N, C-alpha and C positions, 0 to 999 in steps of 0.2 A: 963602882959599877953596879948597875941595877941587878937585883936578885930575880925579879919577876918582870914580865912585860906590862902588867897592869895590876894595880891594887886599888880596890874600892874600899875606902876606910870609913869606919865609924857609923855605918848605917844600921838600921833595925832590920836584921836579917830574918826573913821568913823563908826557910830552906826548901819548902815544897813537900815536906813530909808530914805536915799538919801540926807541928809543934808550935809553941808560943814564940813570938819574936825575941831575938837576943841581939844585943849590940855586939858587932863583930866586924872584922875585915874579911874581904874575899880577894885572894891572890890568884892571878891567871898567868899561865905561860903557854904560848901558842894558842891552841883552841880548847884548852882544858883548864878546869879549876884545879889548883894544886894545894890550896890551903884555905881553910875557913876558921877564923878565930882571931887571936891576937897575932898579927903578922908583923914580925920584927924587920924583915928585909924590905928594901925599897923597890918600887916599881918604876920602870922606864916612864910610865905615865901613872898618875895617881888621881883618883876622883874622891873628893870629899863628899860623903853621903850622909853626914850628920843631919839628923832631923828627917831623913827620908827612909823609905822602905826599900830594901834590896831583896828582890825576888827572882826566881828563875824566869826565863823567857816563856811566854805563853805558847801553847801548842794548840792550834785550831784544826780540828780533825774533820771539819765539814765546810770546804770551800769549793769554788768553781773557777779557779784561775787557769783552767785547761788551755784556753786560747791565749789569754793575756800573758801567761808565763813564757810563751814562745816568741812574743815580740817585745816584751817589756821586762826590764830588770827590776823595777820597783813594783812590788805587789801591794799597791795602795787599794783600799784603805787599811788593810790588815796590819801592815808594818808600822803604821802610825799608832797602833793601839797595843803595843807591847808584844805583839805576836812575832815569834822568831822561827817558828816552823808551821807550815801549812800542809794539809793533806787535801788533794784535789780528786777529781774523778768520782764524785759522789752522785747518788741518785740515778745511776745507770746511764748517764750521758757523758759524752766525751768525743775525742777525735782520733782514736786509734783502737784497733786496726782500722785502716781506711783505704779502700780502693778509690781511684780517681772518680769513677762513676758514682760513688756514694758521697762525695764531698757536699753537694748541695743538700742532700737529705740530712746529713749530720749537722750542718749549719742550721737548717730549718728547725731541727729538734732543739738545739741549744738556744736559738732565738726564742722559740715558743716556751720551752720548759723553764729556762733560766733568765729570760728577758735581757739577753745580750744582743745589741743591734746586729742584725745580719750583715749590714753594710760594713761594719767594723770587722766582723769575722772574715768576710770575703776579702777584704783588703789586707787584714793583718796576718792571716794564716798563710804560711809559706808552703804547707803540705809537702815538706821535704822528707816524708816518711810514708811507708806503707804498713809495716808491722808495728806492733806495740813497742818492741825493742828499739826500732828506729825512732819512734816518737820520744822514747826516753833519751836517746842520743841527742835529739834536737833540744830537749829541755836542758840536758847536761852541758850543751855547748855555750849556754848563756849564763853568766853569773847573775845572782839575784841578791836582794837585800834581806832575804830570809831563806832558810832551808825549805825545800819543797819535796813532797812525795806524792804519788798518785796511785789510783786504783784502776783496774780494767773495767770499763763500763759495759753493761749488758746490752744496751741499745746498739752500740757499735758492733758488738759480737753478732747480734741478731741480723743487722743489716748486712754485715760481711757474709754471713752464712746463707741468708735467705733472699737478699736483694729486696725488691719491691714487696714481696710477700711478708716481710717482717712488719711493715706498717699496715698490712691488711688484717692483722690479728689472726693469721692462720696458724694452725698448730704446726710446729716444727717436726720434720721427719726425724727418725732415730739417727740418720746420717748427719743431719744438720745439727742436732743436739750434740752429737759426738764431736763435730768440728768446733762448735762453740766451746765445749769443755776442753778440747785440745788447745785452743787459742788462749783460753783463760789460764790454763796451767802454764803454758809457755810464757805468758805475760808475768805471772808471779815469779817464775824462775828467772825472768829477765830483770826483775826488780820492782814490780808492782807490789804495793802493800796488801792488796786484796782485790776483791770483786764486789761491784755494787750493782744494784738494780732498783727499779721503781715499780710500784703497784698502786699508784694513786691516780685518781681521776683529774687531779689538778695539773698533771704533766701532759702537755699537748704541744705538738709542733706549731709553727707559726700559721699553718693552714688549718689548725683545729684538730688534727689527728692525734689520738692518744699515743703516748710513747710506746714504741714497739714491745717493750717488756711488760706492759700492763696486762695483768690477768693471764699470764702464760701458764702453761700446765705445770703442776707441782713437780712432775718428773724432770722437766727441763731444768728447773732451779736446783733440784737435788743432785742431778748428774753433774752440773757445773760446780756446785759446792764440793762434791766428792773429788772432782779433779783438782780443785784448789787444795783440798786436804791432803792429796797425795804428795804435795810438795813439802809437807811438814811445816808449812808456814802460811802466812796470809790470813786476812780477816774478811768477814762478810758484812756488807752495809746495805741497808734496805730502807725504803720509805713506803709507807702504806697508810691507807685511811682506816684500817681495822674495821671494815664494814660488818664483819662477823668476827668479833675479837677472838673467840675460842677457836674457830676454824682457821683463821689467819695465823694465830700464834702456834697452832699445831704444825703448820707448814714451816714456820721459822724454827721450831724445835727439831723438826726432821732434818732440816738443812744442817743444823749444828750437830745433831746426833750422828749423821752419816758422814760428815766431813771432819769432825773433831776440831773445828776451827771456831774462834769467837765470832759473835755477831752483834751488831748494834742496829737499832731501828729507831727512826724518828718518832717522837711522841709529843703531842700537844693536848691541851684541854679542848675537846671538840665542842663547838658551840651548840651543835644539834643533839649532843648526848654528853652532858657535862660530867657524867660519871664513868665514861668509857676509859679514860686514862687510868682510873683506879683499878679497873679490871686488868689492864695490861701490867701495871705495877705488881699486882698480886700474882699474875702468871710468871713474871720475872722472878719473884721470890721462890716460887715452886721450882722453876728451872734451875736456879742456883742450888737449891736443896738437893736436886737430882744430879748435880755436878756439871751442869751446862753453863758455859760462860756466855751470858746474854745480857746486853745492856740497852738502855734507851738513851738516845740523845735528846736533850731538851734545850729550849731556848732560854735566853736571859730576860726576855720581856715579851709583851704581846706580839703575836705574829700578825702582821698587818701590811698596809701599803701606804705610800705617800702619794698624794694626788696634787696636781697643779698643772699649769699651762706648759711648763718645761718637762713635765713627767710623761710617762707612757699613758697614764690615765688621768682624767679629770671628770667631775660630775656632769659636765655639759657636752661631752664628746659625742653622745648620741642625739643631742638636741638638733633638730633639723635647721633651726635658724643659726645656731652656733657653727654648724658645719660649713657655713659660708666663709668662716674665718679660718678654716682648718689649714689652708695653705700658707697662711701668714706666719711670720716669726712669733714666738711667744710674746715678745715686747710689743709687736704690732697688735696681736690679739688682745693683750691687756689694755692697750690704748683704746681700741675700738669698743671693748666691753664697757669702758667707763662712759661711753656716750649715752646720755639718758634715754634717748628713743630706742636705741638698740638694746640697752639693758632691759627695758620694759618688754620688748618683743621676744628676747631670749627667755626671760622669766615666764612669760605667758605660755610659750611653747613647752617649757619645762614642766608645767603642771599637768600636761597630758600624759597618756600612758607611756611609761618608760620602756625603752628598748633594752634588751640584754646586750651586754658587751662581752666578747669572748674571754678577755683576760679578767675583767672585773665583775662579770655577771651583773647582778642587780645591786651588788655591794656599793657601787659608786653612787647610789642614791639612798644609802642607809645613813641618814643624818644622825640617828641616835648612836651610831658607832663612830662618828667623826668628831675630831677635835682639831682646833687650830694648832699647827705645829709651831711652837714657840722657840725662842732662843734664850736660854738653853732649852732643849726639848724636855717635856715631861712624859716619861714612858709609863707612868702609872697615874694618869689624869683622873680626877674625880668625875663621876658620871654627871654631876651638876654642871660640868664645863663642856659637855657634848654640845654640838650645834643644835640638836633638838631641844635640849634643856635650856640653853641660852635663848633660843628663839621663843620658847614659851614664856620665859621671864620678860623678854623684851616686847612681846606681843607682835612678832613678825613671823614670816614663814622661814623655816630653816634653810630653804634653798637660797633665800636672799642673803643670809649670812655667808653661806658657802660661796655665792657669786661674788660678793664684795671682797672676801679674802683672796680668792683666786684672781680677780681683776686687779687687785692691788699688788700682785706678784707674790702673794703668800702661798703656803702649802697647807694641805690638810692631812692629818694623821688618822687613818682608818684602821681600827682594830678588828680583826676577824677571828682570832683564836687566842686562847690563854686569858681571855678577859670576859668570860660570860657573866661573872658576878660583879663586874666593875672594879676588880682589884686583882692582885697577883698572889692571893693566898694559896690557890691551888698550884700555882707554879712554884711557890715556896716548898710545898709538899713534894713536888717532883724534883726540885733541885737538891734537896737534902736526902733523898732516897738513896740507899746504899748501892743500888744497881743502875744509877743514871750518871750521865756525864754532860757537861755543858757542850753544846754543839749547835748545829743548824744556822750558823752565822751566814752561810751562803756568800762569803766574801768573794767578790768578783762577779757575782750574778745579780739578777733582778735589778740591774743598774738604773732602770728608769722608774722603779716602784718602791725599792727599799734601800737601806744602807745599814745592814746589820753586821757588817764586819767589825763594828764597834761593840759587839756583845761583851768581849772581855772587859772593856772599860765600864760598861753598864754593871757588870758583876761587882767591880770594885767600887764605883761611885754610888750607884743606887742601892745595891744590896748590902754593902758593909757600912755605908755612911749616911745616906740620905733618906732611906725608906722610913715612912711613918709606921708601918706594920712590922711584923717579925723580920729580923735581918739575918744575915749570914756573917760568921766570923771571917776576918780577912785571911788567917792561915788556912781555913777550910777552902775558901775561894781559890787561893793560890795553888793549893794542892790539887784541887779538881781541874784547874785550867792549865796546869803544867805537868806535874808528875802523872796524874791519873789519865789524862787524855793521851799523853805520850805512850804510856804502858799499854793502853787499850789497843793501840795499833802496832805494837811491837817495837817501839822506839824507847828502849830502856836505858839509853845512854844520855838522856836529857831530862829536864823537868825537875832537877834537884840541885841544890847548891851544896856540893860535897866534893872532896878530892876525886879526880878521875872523870867527873861528868863534864859534858860539853859546857863551854864557857858562854852560855846564852843567858843573859840576865837583864833585868830592868832595875833602874833606880827611879823610884816613884815618889812624887810629892802627893800623897794620898789626900791631904787636906786641900791642896790646890787643884785637884783634878776637876776638870769641867769639860763636859761634852758640848760641842757647838752644834747648831742646827745644820743638817746636811745641806749641801749646795750642789747645784747642777753645773757640771763642767763639760765642755766639748773637747776632750783630750784623747778620745779613742781614735783608732785609725779611721780614715775617711770622715773625720769630724764627728764621730759618734759621741753621744752624750751619756754621761753617767753621774749618779749621785756620789759625792764624796763627803766624808765627815771628819773634821779635825777634833783634836782633844788637847787640853792642857794637862800637864801633870807628869808626863814621862820625861824625866830630866835627862836620862841616858838609857839608850837601848844598845845592848852588846850582843853581837852574833859571832860565834866562833872566836871570841876574844877581841873582836874589832868593833868599835863604836860605829853604828850605822845611822843613829839619829841622836841629836842633842837638842832637847827641848822642842822636839818636833821638826827640827831642821835637818835635812839629810846631810851626811858626810860624803866623802868620796869612796868610802869602803863599800864593796859589794861581795861580802864573804859567803853569802848563801849559795848552797850547792844542791843538786839533786841527790836525794837519798834513794838508793836502790836496796830494797828489802829491809828486813828488821835489823835492829842494832842491839847488841848485848849490853848489859849493865857493866860498869867498870869492875 
């Protein structure tokens, strides 16, 4: 008779605590790890992990599966990339609380801010909830391939309390602020992991309106934060451009001081001010010295966009001649674009003054920031391979290179942050800082322009194995992407391979890991399109003791469940 439900044998165990790998077995009973070491007893099922790394399941604390999780059980692409727990409701956008008259506005916000097709949201969302608690019930009713938790979003609170005035950037009345605070507190008591908000100019509705939480009064944020703090639990999450770093950080400090709750804020290397992130890191150090738990979430690679005919953006979308093709399918557009006469006509029109595009601004014409998206993709491409540099070498106009790549059905990788110096050295500084965490993958969002749910795989493949510059140690990456991310949001029962912890783990062929180029698929509700990215190397992914993926192929198991509130360590 078997002693355990599962034994993973002979792998190189990286337990999530930062220590060196050791050859060991991992035994699982039910949804818990019960033994790590030399396991004598047999498992009802055994996995031979010799030659592979055995690591905790990854915890991604910055995703946007708020809609997808209500209609879909498989949270791709994250669950393909070793992620076993996701946290949604980031950046202040989401779908609860939600009165019926506010549905369209919340969809417009999610479509604009997170580039999720509105048609898919209109078709996919059942809206069988009003309150945040009822939204959690809807999530709980569906099994998933990963565990999921969520936060209460500021924009939904503001729309609920203020109606149309929320998007008019009007100051909330004391009564409206009190209502938002009450709702935020109730959401955390119902099981939200915390409260999120956005203060960035990049977040706009599909109609170009800034997100309702942009530049709201400090008192509003502090009152809501204090209400969350009254629960004795919950975290605060925020995205900002840090236009005035000292002033903005003072507000963040005040939110933490008056709530007593941890806070995380998005941080990138800003191309317009390449030293600004260093100021923020220094302020984080002072905050911790003062006893304030404040962290920055940082990306695993450049922040950018993917351009192409199947994507939301392409370099020719504002071209008056190309617009004649706008209603054709991408395949038909590519065919027509290869016609010599039309090619010449479009390129001639492209040389004139460029129009701004709301989503891409003028970036869609910045060929010095564009690279051909190869297979496998290169997320730290040499500047010599930019379209502008290639064009100069070849004696042609960069727009011609862009045109021919797009017309052939290819895609372009446009880097806009974390790459001001043509490498990821500054990002390395951010990744190793003691007060940062890997985040910002936006899994489930920006589905027509990015596919960054693969960030955990980039950390493993690029940062520990392939990078030409300074690398990261694999135990450090595993600790940061599992134990540290989990603890930062109050989930202390996972992220470590030790007795009593959740049996969420990955068996990884690190040497065989290979990210594939993202592909566009029309598999959202109403035929909505999204970028998805596969990867080789995850031999086995286990959630709550059940194998969900074997070499990237899904099993029948859907053991993932909604997490309500924090979890204590074993």
